[in-house]
N, C-alpha and C positions, 0 to 999 in steps of 0.2 A: 120768715126765718129770723131768728135773733142774731144781731151782729155780735161779733166776737171782740174781746179786748186783747187777745193774744194772737200773734201772727202764726199762720200755718207753717211757714218756713222754719220758724223756731222749733216747732214740733218735729219736723224732719231732722233737724240738727240734733236734737236731744236723743231721738231714737238711734240715729247714726252713731253718736258719741257713746251710746250704751251698747254698741256692738252689732247693730242690725246691718246686714249687708244690703238689703233692699227694704224699702218702706212703702207700703201701699197708701194711697190717698185716704182710705177709710181709717187706717190705723192712726195716721197723723191727726185726722179730724176727731177721732174718739179720744186720743190723748189730750187734745185741746179741751174737749168737753169735760173730761174728768178733772183736769187741772183747774179749769175755771170754776167748777162746782166746789172743789175743795177750797180754792182760794176765797170764794164768796163766803163759805161757812167760817173760815178762819177770820176773815175781815169782820163779819157780823159779831163773832165772839170777842174780837179785839175791841170793837166799838162798845160792846156791852161792858167789858172790863174797864175801859176808860170812863164810861158814864158812871159805873159803880164807884170808881175812885174819885168822882166829882170833877173830872176833867173833860174838856171838849176836844182836846188834842189826843190822838191815838199815838202812843209811843212804841218804840221797838219792843219794850218789855211786854206790852199788851199783845203784840203779834206773836212773840216767842211763846208766851203762856198759852195763847189760843191755839197755836200750832202743835202743842205737845200731844194733843189727842190724835193727831194724824201721823206722828213720828214713830217709826219702827226701829230707829237707830239708837 
């Protein structure tokens, strides 16, 4: 099994703060999996943007630009 970068307890807190009265172990684990998948895609796009700009350093603007494809707000 792949190790996770995000803590499971944080997923419980996010779901609770979003209004859930009770949170199953499976829902917290699935939220973690989905968030990590999205975060990895954003990170890859941000790195590509930084490389395209001729930089080795990923800046906040790169992450903001890369995350726009996932934003519904």
